[in-house]
N, CA, C and O atoms as a GROMACS GRO file, in nm:
protein
  620
    1MET      N    1   7.148   8.411   8.455
    1MET     CA    2   7.159   8.570   8.522
    1MET      C    3   7.285   8.613   8.425
    1MET      O    4   7.314   8.548   8.324
    2THR      N    5   7.330   8.688   8.452
    2THR     CA    6   7.389   8.777   8.406
    2THR      C    7   7.537   8.808   8.554
    2THR      O    8   7.538   8.849   8.670
    3ALA      N    9   7.625   8.766   8.467
    3ALA     CA   10   7.770   8.816   8.662
    3ALA      C   11   7.758   8.936   8.622
    3ALA      O   12   7.749   8.980   8.508
    4ARG      N   13   7.758   9.026   8.799
    4ARG     CA   14   7.748   9.186   8.849
    4ARG      C   15   7.907   9.203   8.833
    4ARG      O   16   7.993   9.122   8.867
    5ARG      N   17   7.922   9.305   8.783
    5ARG     CA   18   8.012   9.359   8.722
    5ARG      C   19   8.021   9.536   8.708
    5ARG      O   20   7.945   9.607   8.642
    6SER      N   21   8.154   9.583   8.801
    6SER     CA   22   8.125   9.750   8.802
    6SER      C   23   8.251   9.800   8.729
    6SER      O   24   8.329   9.713   8.692
    7ALA      N   25   8.272   9.889   8.712
    7ALA     CA   26   8.338   9.969   8.674
    7ALA      C   27   8.432  10.122   8.703
    7ALA      O   28   8.362  10.222   8.698
    8GLY      N   29   8.570  10.144   8.730
    8GLY     CA   30   8.528  10.263   8.762
    8GLY      C   31   8.704  10.328   8.745
    8GLY      O   32   8.811  10.280   8.708
    9LEU      N   33   8.645  10.489   8.806
    9LEU     CA   34   8.796  10.578   8.778
    9LEU      C   35   8.852  10.565   8.893
    9LEU      O   36   8.803  10.494   8.980
   10LEU      N   37   8.961  10.631   8.910
   10LEU     CA   38   9.047  10.615   9.079
   10LEU      C   39   9.170  10.728   9.000
   10LEU      O   40   9.256  10.688   8.922
   11LEU      N   41   9.153  10.868   9.041
   11LEU     CA   42   9.229  10.980   8.994
   11LEU      C   43   9.366  10.971   9.111
   11LEU      O   44   9.347  10.951   9.231
   12PHE      N   45   9.445  10.983   9.075
   12PHE     CA   46   9.571  11.004   9.106
   12PHE      C   47   9.658  11.137   9.103
   12PHE      O   48   9.699  11.169   8.992
   13ARG      N   49   9.692  11.220   9.211
   13ARG     CA   50   9.793  11.327   9.138
   13ARG      C   51   9.923  11.315   9.254
   13ARG      O   52   9.938  11.261   9.364
   14THR      N   53  10.009  11.401   9.159
   14THR     CA   54  10.154  11.381   9.247
   14THR      C   55  10.152  11.556   9.264
   14THR      O   56  10.160  11.636   9.171
   15ARG      N   57  10.133  11.612   9.499
   15ARG     CA   58  10.194  11.725   9.474
   15ARG      C   59  10.322  11.734   9.556
   15ARG      O   60  10.392  11.835   9.570
   16GLY      N   61  10.351  11.569   9.629
   16GLY     CA   62  10.443  11.616   9.693
   16GLY      C   63  10.524  11.455   9.737
   16GLY      O   64  10.487  11.358   9.672
   17PRO      N   65  10.586  11.443   9.799
   17PRO     CA   66  10.661  11.288   9.789
   17PRO      C   67  10.621  11.133   9.723
   17PRO      O   68  10.667  11.038   9.660
   18GLU      N   69  10.458  11.205   9.811
   18GLU     CA   70  10.422  11.008   9.750
   18GLU      C   71  10.272  11.065   9.636
   18GLU      O   72  10.187  11.154   9.644
   19PRO      N   73  10.300  10.973   9.550
   19PRO     CA   74  10.118  11.046   9.452
   19PRO      C   75  10.019  10.981   9.583
   19PRO      O   76  10.054  10.899   9.668
   20GLU      N   77   9.861  11.059   9.564
   20GLU     CA   78   9.799  11.081   9.627
   20GLU      C   79   9.670  10.994   9.510
   20GLU      O   80   9.671  11.013   9.388
   21VAL      N   81   9.601  10.932   9.559
   21VAL     CA   82   9.438  10.910   9.513
   21VAL      C   83   9.318  10.941   9.533
   21VAL      O   84   9.294  10.889   9.642
   22LEU      N   85   9.220  10.995   9.497
   22LEU     CA   86   9.133  11.033   9.537
   22LEU      C   87   8.958  10.926   9.586
   22LEU      O   88   8.915  10.879   9.480
   23ILE      N   89   8.912  10.905   9.645
   23ILE     CA   90   8.880  10.761   9.749
   23ILE      C   91   8.737  10.834   9.752
   23ILE      O   92   8.738  10.953   9.720
   24GLY      N   93   8.573  10.757   9.799
   24GLY     CA   94   8.475  10.812   9.830
   24GLY      C   95   8.492  10.694   9.979
   24GLY      O   96   8.540  10.581   9.986
   25HIS      N   97   8.439  10.769  10.064
   25HIS     CA   98   8.360  10.712  10.158
   25HIS      C   99   8.229  10.682  10.163
   25HIS      O  100   8.153  10.779  10.157
   26MET      N  101   8.144  10.488  10.180
   26MET     CA  102   8.060  10.503  10.137
   26MET      C  103   7.954  10.535  10.202
   26MET      O  104   7.961  10.512  10.323
   27GLY      N  105   7.843  10.588  10.157
   27GLY     CA  106   7.722  10.651  10.172
   27GLY      C  107   7.612  10.530  10.294
   27GLY      O  108   7.625  10.408  10.293
   28GLY      N  109   7.522  10.599  10.375
   28GLY     CA  110   7.425  10.550  10.393
   28GLY      C  111   7.443  10.525  10.517
   28GLY      O  112   7.523  10.599  10.573
   29PRO      N  113   7.364  10.395  10.615
   29PRO     CA  114   7.416  10.421  10.729
   29PRO      C  115   7.476  10.289  10.854
   29PRO      O  116   7.479  10.292  10.977
   30PHE      N  117   7.512  10.193  10.764
   30PHE     CA  118   7.570  10.070  10.736
   30PHE      C  119   7.738  10.068  10.734
   30PHE      O  120   7.809   9.976  10.775
   31TRP      N  121   7.784  10.204  10.673
   31TRP     CA  122   7.874  10.232  10.680
   31TRP      C  123   7.947  10.357  10.725
   31TRP      O  124   8.066  10.386  10.729
   32ALA      N  125   7.796  10.443  10.767
   32ALA     CA  126   7.832  10.561  10.920
   32ALA      C  127   7.954  10.525  11.003
   32ALA      O  128   8.076  10.541  10.994
   33ARG      N  129   7.952  10.523  11.006
   33ARG     CA  130   7.993  10.471  11.159
   33ARG      C  131   8.156  10.374  11.127
   33ARG      O  132   8.237  10.328  11.207
   34ARG      N  133   8.154  10.372  11.030
   34ARG     CA  134   8.344  10.276  11.035
   34ARG      C  135   8.452  10.386  10.889
   34ARG      O  136   8.428  10.444  10.783
   35ASP      N  137   8.542  10.365  10.960
   35ASP     CA  138   8.648  10.419  10.849
   35ASP      C  139   8.698  10.351  10.746
   35ASP      O  140   8.672  10.357  10.626
   36GLN      N  141   8.794  10.268  10.823
   36GLN     CA  142   8.831  10.148  10.821
   36GLN      C  143   8.825  10.061  10.670
   36GLN      O  144   8.940  10.017  10.665
   37ALA      N  145   8.780  10.031  10.592
   37ALA     CA  146   8.754   9.961  10.481
   37ALA      C  147   8.678  10.034  10.409
   37ALA      O  148   8.677  10.026  10.286
   38ALA      N  149   8.589  10.129  10.491
   38ALA     CA  150   8.463  10.127  10.440
   38ALA      C  151   8.501  10.303  10.262
   38ALA      O  152   8.421  10.386  10.219
   39TRP      N  153   8.619  10.284  10.230
   39TRP     CA  154   8.585  10.355  10.146
   39TRP      C  155   8.609  10.309  10.020
   39TRP      O  156   8.642  10.191  10.018
   40SER      N  157   8.600  10.393   9.861
   40SER     CA  158   8.571  10.281   9.773
   40SER      C  159   8.637  10.357   9.668
   40SER      O  160   8.699  10.461   9.695
   41VAL      N  161   8.619  10.277   9.466
   41VAL     CA  162   8.727  10.358   9.441
   41VAL      C  163   8.569  10.421   9.335
   41VAL      O  164   8.494  10.332   9.295
   42PRO      N  165   8.531  10.574   9.296
   42PRO     CA  166   8.399  10.587   9.244
   42PRO      C  167   8.385  10.452   9.100
   42PRO      O  168   8.452  10.421   9.002
   43LYS      N  169   8.243  10.402   9.171
   43LYS     CA  170   8.217  10.279   9.064
   43LYS      C  171   8.073  10.288   9.073
   43LYS      O  172   7.988  10.326   9.154
   44GLY      N  173   8.081  10.233   8.943
   44GLY     CA  174   7.921  10.144   8.977
   44GLY      C  175   7.902  10.002   8.898
   44GLY      O  176   7.979   9.937   8.827
   45GLU      N  177   7.792   9.983   8.934
   45GLU     CA  178   7.716   9.822   8.802
   45GLU      C  179   7.698   9.895   8.661
   45GLU      O  180   7.675  10.013   8.639
   46TYR      N  181   7.719   9.766   8.555
   46TYR     CA  182   7.664   9.781   8.402
   46TYR      C  183   7.638   9.670   8.336
   46TYR      O  184   7.662   9.552   8.362
   47GLY      N  185   7.582   9.724   8.243
   47GLY     CA  186   7.522   9.611   8.152
   47GLY      C  187   7.594   9.541   8.055
   47GLY      O  188   7.710   9.577   8.031
   48ASP      N  189   7.536   9.433   7.985
   48ASP     CA  190   7.601   9.374   7.862
   48ASP      C  191   7.605   9.536   7.814
   48ASP      O  192   7.699   9.616   7.819
   49ASP      N  193   7.475   9.554   7.768
   49ASP     CA  194   7.475   9.644   7.682
   49ASP      C  195   7.597   9.815   7.741
   49ASP      O  196   7.613   9.935   7.723
   50GLU      N  197   7.621   9.760   7.776
   50GLU     CA  198   7.732   9.876   7.809
   50GLU      C  199   7.922   9.858   7.743
   50GLU      O  200   7.972   9.746   7.752
   51GLU      N  201   7.987   9.947   7.696
   51GLU     CA  202   8.140   9.929   7.777
   51GLU      C  203   8.202   9.929   7.889
   51GLU      O  204   8.221  10.046   7.922
   52PRO      N  205   8.267   9.815   8.009
   52PRO     CA  206   8.359   9.938   8.123
   52PRO      C  207   8.390  10.037   8.110
   52PRO      O  208   8.384  10.102   8.215
   53LEU      N  209   8.436  10.105   8.000
   53LEU     CA  210   8.516  10.198   8.034
   53LEU      C  211   8.401  10.330   8.063
   53LEU      O  212   8.397  10.417   8.149
   54ALA      N  213   8.293  10.288   7.916
   54ALA     CA  214   8.188  10.374   7.871
   54ALA      C  215   8.118  10.415   8.056
   54ALA      O  216   8.113  10.524   8.111
   55ALA      N  217   8.094  10.340   8.084
   55ALA     CA  218   8.013  10.287   8.220
   55ALA      C  219   8.140  10.375   8.303
   55ALA      O  220   8.140  10.497   8.298
   56ALA      N  221   8.235  10.309   8.370
   56ALA     CA  222   8.312  10.373   8.508
   56ALA      C  223   8.291  10.563   8.431
   56ALA      O  224   8.251  10.644   8.515
   57GLU      N  225   8.305  10.593   8.354
   57GLU     CA  226   8.296  10.692   8.286
   57GLU      C  227   8.123  10.747   8.351
   57GLU      O  228   8.076  10.748   8.465
   58ARG      N  229   8.092  10.770   8.277
   58ARG     CA  230   7.909  10.690   8.376
   58ARG      C  231   7.883  10.765   8.507
   58ARG      O  232   7.829  10.873   8.533
   59GLU      N  233   7.932  10.682   8.570
   59GLU     CA  234   7.945  10.626   8.688
   59GLU      C  235   8.011  10.744   8.828
   59GLU      O  236   7.957  10.772   8.935
   60PHE      N  237   8.136  10.791   8.774
   60PHE     CA  238   8.217  10.892   8.740
   60PHE      C  239   8.110  10.993   8.779
   60PHE      O  240   8.100  11.023   8.898
   61GLU      N  241   8.025  11.052   8.682
   61GLU     CA  242   7.962  11.143   8.748
   61GLU      C  243   7.885  11.137   8.787
   61GLU      O  244   7.815  11.236   8.766
   62GLU      N  245   7.826  11.041   8.866
   62GLU     CA  246   7.672  10.997   8.897
   62GLU      C  247   7.695  10.994   8.961
   62GLU      O  248   7.603  11.046   9.024
   63GLU      N  249   7.856  10.932   9.115
   63GLU     CA  250   7.876  10.969   9.182
   63GLU      C  251   7.936  11.065   9.191
   63GLU      O  252   7.994  11.050   9.299
   64LEU      N  253   7.971  11.182   9.142
   64LEU     CA  254   8.049  11.253   9.213
   64LEU      C  255   7.951  11.371   9.127
   64LEU      O  256   8.010  11.472   9.166
   65GLY      N  257   7.868  11.409   9.059
   65GLY     CA  258   7.851  11.505   9.006
   65GLY      C  259   7.913  11.576   8.944
   65GLY      O  260   7.842  11.656   8.884
   66LEU      N  261   8.029  11.589   8.926
   66LEU     CA  262   8.084  11.568   8.761
   66LEU      C  263   8.137  11.457   8.658
   66LEU      O  264   8.131  11.334   8.652
   67PRO      N  265   8.204  11.580   8.566
   67PRO     CA  266   8.275  11.497   8.469
   67PRO      C  267   8.354  11.442   8.467
   67PRO      O  268   8.451  11.509   8.503
   68ALA      N  269   8.379  11.351   8.445
   68ALA     CA  270   8.448  11.233   8.410
   68ALA      C  271   8.611  11.344   8.355
   68ALA      O  272   8.594  11.434   8.272
   69PRO      N  273   8.730  11.322   8.403
   69PRO     CA  274   8.822  11.431   8.400
   69PRO      C  275   8.931  11.311   8.249
   69PRO      O  276   8.965  11.193   8.253
   70THR      N  277   8.949  11.410   8.151
   70THR     CA  278   8.997  11.439   8.066
   70THR      C  279   9.163  11.316   8.024
   70THR      O  280   9.151  11.198   8.057
   71GLY      N  281   9.231  11.340   7.989
   71GLY     CA  282   9.395  11.227   8.002
   71GLY      C  283   9.354  11.043   8.005
   71GLY      O  284   9.253  10.981   8.040
   72PRO      N  285   9.472  11.007   7.957
   72PRO     CA  286   9.500  10.910   7.893
   72PRO      C  287   9.402  10.840   8.041
   72PRO      O  288   9.368  10.909   8.137
   73ARG      N  289   9.372  10.701   8.027
   73ARG     CA  290   9.296  10.600   8.121
   73ARG      C  291   9.416  10.428   8.132
   73ARG      O  292   9.418  10.328   8.060
   74LEU      N  293   9.488  10.462   8.238
   74LEU     CA  294   9.516  10.365   8.263
   74LEU      C  295   9.549  10.199   8.342
   74LEU      O  296   9.591  10.177   8.455
   75PRO      N  297   9.504  10.081   8.210
   75PRO     CA  298   9.394   9.992   8.284
   75PRO      C  299   9.452   9.953   8.416
   75PRO      O  300   9.574   9.954   8.425
   76LEU      N  301   9.367   9.912   8.535
   76LEU     CA  302   9.408   9.837   8.659
   76LEU      C  303   9.345   9.724   8.662
   76LEU      O  304   9.359   9.659   8.766
   77GLY      N  305   9.275   9.677   8.573
   77GLY     CA  306   9.288   9.521   8.502
   77GLY      C  307   9.151   9.522   8.632
   77GLY      O  308   9.096   9.610   8.699
   78ASP      N  309   9.137   9.358   8.618
   78ASP     CA  310   8.992   9.379   8.727
   78ASP      C  311   8.965   9.250   8.807
   78ASP      O  312   8.974   9.129   8.788
   79VAL      N  313   8.935   9.317   8.884
   79VAL     CA  314   8.905   9.227   9.041
   79VAL      C  315   8.765   9.201   9.064
   79VAL      O  316   8.671   9.277   9.043
   80ARG      N  317   8.760   9.001   9.143
   80ARG     CA  318   8.702   8.956   9.152
   80ARG      C  319   8.686   8.976   9.287
   80ARG      O  320   8.781   8.942   9.358
   81GLN      N  321   8.566   9.032   9.353
   81GLN     CA  322   8.560   9.033   9.496
   81GLN      C  323   8.470   8.930   9.583
   81GLN      O  324   8.457   8.818   9.532
   82THR      N  325   8.397   8.955   9.722
   82THR     CA  326   8.453   8.761   9.800
   82THR      C  327   8.308   8.814   9.734
   82THR      O  328   8.292   8.723   9.653
   83GLY      N  329   8.171   8.917   9.713
   83GLY     CA  330   8.075   8.829   9.684
   83GLY      C  331   8.058   8.807   9.561
   83GLY      O  332   7.952   8.797   9.501
   84GLY      N  333   8.173   8.797   9.518
   84GLY     CA  334   8.132   8.767   9.347
   84GLY      C  335   8.118   8.896   9.201
   84GLY      O  336   8.099   8.885   9.080
   85LYS      N  337   8.132   8.970   9.260
   85LYS     CA  338   8.121   9.126   9.148
   85LYS      C  339   8.266   9.146   9.100
   85LYS      O  340   8.356   9.150   9.184
   86THR      N  341   8.288   9.157   8.987
   86THR     CA  342   8.367   9.170   8.898
   86THR      C  343   8.415   9.328   8.912
   86THR      O  344   8.338   9.410   8.862
   87VAL      N  345   8.511   9.368   8.963
   87VAL     CA  346   8.525   9.576   8.958
   87VAL      C  347   8.662   9.523   8.843
   87VAL      O  348   8.728   9.420   8.835
   88THR      N  349   8.662   9.671   8.754
   88THR     CA  350   8.751   9.669   8.625
   88THR      C  351   8.762   9.858   8.631
   88THR      O  352   8.683   9.945   8.593
   89VAL      N  353   8.905   9.866   8.700
   89VAL     CA  354   8.903   9.972   8.705
   89VAL      C  355   9.075  10.073   8.639
   89VAL      O  356   9.186  10.050   8.685
   90TRP      N  357   9.054  10.151   8.557
   90TRP     CA  358   9.130  10.231   8.510
   90TRP      C  359   9.168  10.365   8.590
   90TRP      O  360   9.098  10.438   8.660
   91ALA      N  361   9.297  10.371   8.556
   91ALA     CA  362   9.377  10.539   8.675
   91ALA      C  363   9.373  10.630   8.551
   91ALA      O  364   9.401  10.626   8.432
   92VAL      N  365   9.328  10.704   8.634
   92VAL     CA  366   9.344  10.951   8.554
   92VAL      C  367   9.378  11.007   8.631
   92VAL      O  368   9.318  11.065   8.722
   93GLU      N  369   9.517  10.997   8.599
   93GLU     CA  370   9.612  11.112   8.653
   93GLU      C  371   9.506  11.295   8.645
   93GLU      O  372   9.509  11.371   8.549
   94ALA      N  373   9.441  11.314   8.755
   94ALA     CA  374   9.392  11.425   8.713
   94ALA      C  375   9.363  11.497   8.843
   94ALA      O  376   9.392  11.424   8.937
   95ASP      N  377   9.300  11.655   8.894
   95ASP     CA  378   9.332  11.661   9.032
   95ASP      C  379   9.162  11.760   9.057
   95ASP      O  380   9.121  11.815   8.954
   96LEU      N  381   9.092  11.774   9.163
   96LEU     CA  382   8.997  11.769   9.144
   96LEU      C  383   8.974  11.798   9.336
   96LEU      O  384   9.009  11.730   9.433
   97ASP      N  385   8.895  11.934   9.326
   97ASP     CA  386   8.850  11.957   9.459
   97ASP      C  387   8.702  11.951   9.514
   97ASP      O  388   8.595  12.008   9.495
   98PRO      N  389   8.778  11.808   9.625
   98PRO     CA  390   8.601  11.774   9.677
   98PRO      C  391   8.522  11.792   9.736
   98PRO      O  392   8.439  11.708   9.772
   99ALA      N  393   8.527  11.967   9.776
   99ALA     CA  394   8.455  12.051   9.794
   99ALA      C  395   8.406  12.065   9.664
   99ALA      O  396   8.287  12.081   9.695
  100SER      N  397   8.408  12.072   9.512
  100SER     CA  398   8.262  12.031   9.448
  100SER      C  399   8.205  11.963   9.415
  100SER      O  400   8.117  11.985   9.331
  101VAL      N  401   8.240  11.807   9.484
  101VAL     CA  402   8.146  11.693   9.442
  101VAL      C  403   8.063  11.725   9.529
  101VAL      O  404   8.053  11.766   9.645
  102VAL      N  405   7.971  11.676   9.383
  102VAL     CA  406   7.771  11.670   9.452
  102VAL      C  407   7.710  11.521   9.411
  102VAL      O  408   7.661  11.481   9.305
  103PRO      N  409   7.735  11.457   9.536
  103PRO     CA  410   7.689  11.268   9.467
  103PRO      C  411   7.529  11.239   9.447
  103PRO      O  412   7.425  11.294   9.482
  104GLY      N  413   7.548  11.176   9.406
  104GLY     CA  414   7.412  11.079   9.329
  104GLY      C  415   7.369  11.028   9.512
  104GLY      O  416   7.420  11.010   9.623
  105THR      N  417   7.251  11.025   9.443
  105THR     CA  418   7.187  10.936   9.565
  105THR      C  419   7.138  10.817   9.600
  105THR      O  420   7.210  10.726   9.560
  106PHE      N  421   7.021  10.772   9.673
  106PHE     CA  422   6.969  10.634   9.640
  106PHE      C  423   6.869  10.571   9.778
  106PHE      O  424   6.871  10.619   9.892
  107GLU      N  425   6.790  10.457   9.733
  107GLU     CA  426   6.683  10.530   9.866
  107GLU      C  427   6.695  10.390   9.908
  107GLU      O  428   6.714  10.298   9.828
  108MET      N  429   6.685  10.377  10.019
  108MET     CA  430   6.701  10.257  10.102
  108MET      C  431   6.597  10.241  10.244
  108MET      O  432   6.584  10.339  10.316
  109GLU      N  433   6.500  10.062  10.292
  109GLU     CA  434   6.450  10.107  10.337
  109GLU      C  435   6.542  10.128  10.530
  109GLU      O  436   6.640  10.068  10.575
  110TRP      N  437   6.459  10.232  10.592
  110TRP     CA  438   6.578  10.279  10.732
  110TRP      C  439   6.500  10.276  10.805
  110TRP      O  440   6.389  10.262  10.754
  111PRO      N  441   6.503  10.284  10.959
  111PRO     CA  442   6.586  10.112  10.992
  111PRO      C  443   6.492  10.056  10.872
  111PRO      O  444   6.410  10.100  10.791
  112PRO      N  445   6.558   9.917  10.915
  112PRO     CA  446   6.475   9.742  10.866
  112PRO      C  447   6.378   9.749  10.895
  112PRO      O  448   6.337   9.824  10.983
  113ARG      N  449   6.295   9.655  10.815
  113ARG     CA  450   6.135   9.688  10.895
  113ARG      C  451   6.048   9.773  10.864
  113ARG      O  452   5.960   9.732  10.789
  114SER      N  453   6.044   9.871  10.894
  114SER     CA  454   5.993  10.013  10.933
  114SER      C  455   5.884  10.010  10.842
  114SER      O  456   5.765  10.020  10.871
  115GLY      N  457   5.966   9.988  10.654
  115GLY     CA  458   5.832  10.101  10.624
  115GLY      C  459   5.904  10.235  10.591
  115GLY      O  460   5.845  10.300  10.504
  116ARG      N  461   6.000  10.283  10.631
  116ARG     CA  462   5.976  10.395  10.605
  116ARG      C  463   6.172  10.401  10.466
  116ARG      O  464   6.278  10.340  10.480
  117VAL      N  465   6.142  10.471  10.388
  117VAL     CA  466   6.247  10.492  10.262
  117VAL      C  467   6.302  10.654  10.307
  117VAL      O  468   6.247  10.764  10.301
  118GLN      N  469   6.415  10.615  10.346
  118GLN     CA  470   6.518  10.725  10.362
  118GLN      C  471   6.630  10.753  10.197
  118GLN      O  472   6.669  10.659  10.128
  119GLU      N  473   6.662  10.912  10.166
  119GLU     CA  474   6.777  10.932  10.095
  119GLU      C  475   6.900  10.879  10.149
  119GLU      O  476   6.905  10.898  10.271
  120PHE      N  477   7.005  10.817  10.103
  120PHE     CA  478   7.153  10.838  10.139
  120PHE      C  479   7.225  10.883  10.043
  120PHE      O  480   7.149  10.864   9.948
  121PRO      N  481   7.344  10.941   9.990
  121PRO     CA  482   7.440  10.978   9.878
  121PRO      C  483   7.541  10.856   9.917
  121PRO      O  484   7.623  10.825  10.004
  122GLU      N  485   7.475  10.804   9.785
  122GLU     CA  486   7.690  10.710   9.786
  122GLU      C  487   7.762  10.736   9.813
  122GLU      O  488   7.820  10.664   9.894
  123LEU      N  489   7.788  10.787   9.796
  123LEU     CA  490   7.874  10.917   9.831
  123LEU      C  491   7.953  11.030   9.959
  123LEU      O  492   7.985  11.142   9.920
  124ASP      N  493   7.983  10.984  10.130
  124ASP     CA  494   7.886  11.065  10.233
  124ASP      C  495   8.039  11.185  10.157
  124ASP      O  496   8.015  11.288  10.093
  125ARG      N  497   8.166  11.138  10.184
  125ARG     CA  498   8.184  11.224  10.126
  125ARG      C  499   8.326  11.188  10.008
  125ARG      O  500   8.332  11.068   9.978
  126VAL      N  501   8.392  11.242   9.970
  126VAL     CA  502   8.538  11.195   9.866
  126VAL      C  503   8.673  11.310   9.922
  126VAL      O  504   8.657  11.430   9.949
  127ALA      N  505   8.791  11.238   9.928
  127ALA     CA  506   8.888  11.327   9.994
  127ALA      C  507   9.032  11.212   9.902
  127ALA      O  508   9.044  11.090   9.894
  128TRP      N  509   9.112  11.319   9.850
  128TRP     CA  510   9.293  11.242   9.878
  128TRP      C  511   9.400  11.184  10.014
  128TRP      O  512   9.450  11.233  10.116
  129PHE      N  513   9.398  11.050   9.946
  129PHE     CA  514   9.508  11.041   9.993
  129PHE      C  515   9.626  10.940   9.946
  129PHE      O  516   9.622  10.842   9.872
  130PRO      N  517   9.731  11.001  10.015
  130PRO     CA  518   9.825  10.898  10.004
  130PRO      C  519   9.822  10.760   9.991
  130PRO      O  520   9.735  10.698  10.052
  131LEU      N  521   9.910  10.696   9.915
  131LEU     CA  522   9.872  10.553   9.841
  131LEU      C  523   9.854  10.458  10.008
  131LEU      O  524   9.748  10.402  10.035
  132ASP      N  525   9.981  10.454  10.112
  132ASP     CA  526   9.981  10.404  10.223
  132ASP      C  527   9.843  10.439  10.275
  132ASP      O  528   9.776  10.351  10.330
  133ARG      N  529   9.814  10.518  10.266
  133ARG     CA  530   9.683  10.546  10.395
  133ARG      C  531   9.554  10.534  10.303
  133ARG      O  532   9.490  10.608  10.377
  134ALA      N  533   9.514  10.519  10.258
  134ALA     CA  534   9.429  10.506  10.106
  134ALA      C  535   9.409  10.317  10.163
  134ALA      O  536   9.304  10.253  10.167
  135HIS      N  537   9.499  10.287  10.188
  135HIS     CA  538   9.569  10.120  10.166
  135HIS      C  539   9.420  10.056  10.228
  135HIS      O  540   9.330   9.991  10.175
  136ASP      N  541   9.444  10.109  10.369
  136ASP     CA  542   9.317  10.035  10.454
  136ASP      C  543   9.235  10.098  10.457
  136ASP      O  544   9.134  10.031  10.481
  137ARG      N  545   9.204  10.244  10.441
  137ARG     CA  546   9.052  10.232  10.429
  137ARG      C  547   8.984  10.176  10.326
  137ARG      O  548   8.865  10.201  10.344
  138LEU      N  549   8.998  10.120  10.238
  138LEU     CA  550   8.960  10.126  10.105
  138LEU      C  551   8.979   9.972  10.147
  138LEU      O  552   9.077   9.908  10.184
  139VAL      N  553   8.813   9.930  10.121
  139VAL     CA  554   8.734   9.828  10.164
  139VAL      C  555   8.870   9.710  10.060
  139VAL      O  556   8.950   9.724   9.968
  140ALA      N  557   8.832   9.620  10.136
  140ALA     CA  558   8.988   9.528  10.110
  140ALA      C  559   9.000   9.420   9.920
  140ALA      O  560   9.098   9.369   9.865
  141GLY      N  561   8.826   9.427   9.867
  141GLY     CA  562   8.821   9.345   9.738
  141GLY      C  563   8.866   9.495   9.681
  141GLY      O  564   8.933   9.472   9.580
  142GLN      N  565   8.861   9.603   9.697
  142GLN     CA  566   8.954   9.686   9.570
  142GLN      C  567   9.128   9.778   9.619
  142GLN      O  568   9.155   9.895   9.592
  143ARG      N  569   9.203   9.697   9.681
  143ARG     CA  570   9.320   9.701   9.746
  143ARG      C  571   9.414   9.692   9.668
  143ARG      O  572   9.500   9.779   9.683
  144ALA      N  573   9.441   9.591   9.555
  144ALA     CA  574   9.483   9.512   9.467
  144ALA      C  575   9.512   9.686   9.316
  144ALA      O  576   9.609   9.709   9.245
  145PHE      N  577   9.384   9.758   9.328
  145PHE     CA  578   9.410   9.861   9.283
  145PHE      C  579   9.510   9.900   9.259
  145PHE      O  580   9.565   9.897   9.148
  146LEU      N  581   9.572   9.965   9.407
  146LEU     CA  582   9.637  10.086   9.432
  146LEU      C  583   9.799   9.934   9.438
  146LEU      O  584   9.909   9.971   9.395
  147ASP      N  585   9.792   9.876   9.459
  147ASP     CA  586   9.912   9.755   9.425
  147ASP      C  587   9.983   9.830   9.220
  147ASP      O  588  10.069   9.902   9.170
  148ARG      N  589   9.848   9.725   9.176
  148ARG     CA  590   9.869   9.818   9.069
  148ARG      C  591   9.906   9.924   9.005
  148ARG      O  592   9.983   9.911   8.910
  149LEU      N  593   9.845  10.087   9.055
  149LEU     CA  594   9.856  10.207   9.008
  149LEU      C  595  10.028  10.264   9.061
  149LEU      O  596  10.088  10.360   9.014
  150THR      N  597  10.090  10.147   9.200
  150THR     CA  598  10.177  10.202   9.262
  150THR      C  599  10.299  10.129   9.188
  150THR      O  600  10.410  10.180   9.172
  151ALA      N  601  10.255   9.983   9.140
  151ALA     CA  602  10.393   9.913   9.006
  151ALA      C  603  10.362   9.965   8.909
  151ALA      O  604  10.459   9.938   8.839
  152LEU      N  605  10.237  10.075   8.792
  152LEU     CA  606  10.239  10.139   8.684
  152LEU      C  607  10.387  10.301   8.751
  152LEU      O  608  10.506  10.305   8.722
  153LEU      N  609  10.340  10.360   8.803
  153LEU     CA  610  10.425  10.465   8.855
  153LEU      C  611  10.562  10.447   8.904
  153LEU      O  612  10.660  10.519   8.882
  154THR      N  613  10.554  10.322   8.985
  154THR     CA  614  10.744  10.304   9.016
  154THR      C  615  10.828  10.232   8.840
  154THR      O  616  10.948  10.216   8.862
  155SER      N  617  10.800  10.199   8.722
  155SER     CA  618  10.807  10.164   8.694
  155SER      C  619  10.906  10.192   8.551
  155SER      O  620  10.931  10.100   8.473
   0.00000   0.00000   0.00000
């Protein structure tokens, strides 16, 4: 069995004194009432037949309904999350209006064991946050990417 891997793009911009990042609140009933540690870098899984950066760009478009922005990709490396999945992320300096996002969807049985399948958005909203405010909102396994971006921007 191949280890689970995801790749994503973390957009950042500088409009004021502190850089901001674009993250998405995870969709579906499990995350609906949560805010802290319920946001994610736009990302998704890929297989052996796809390069991680190509997967990151594809997943950005699938999750946000917009093409991946142009510009240099700054590698932020890998993080192995507690569930065993390895996540690879690149930072990209770009601006994007969250109102323009048309999220992709997924289906799941809800409520559990009801036999009823419902459709939910992959991300139910996206927003720009200063790095310090993004830190607590992002799932714990992805916070290292914010630290690495901070290090890149201050070096």
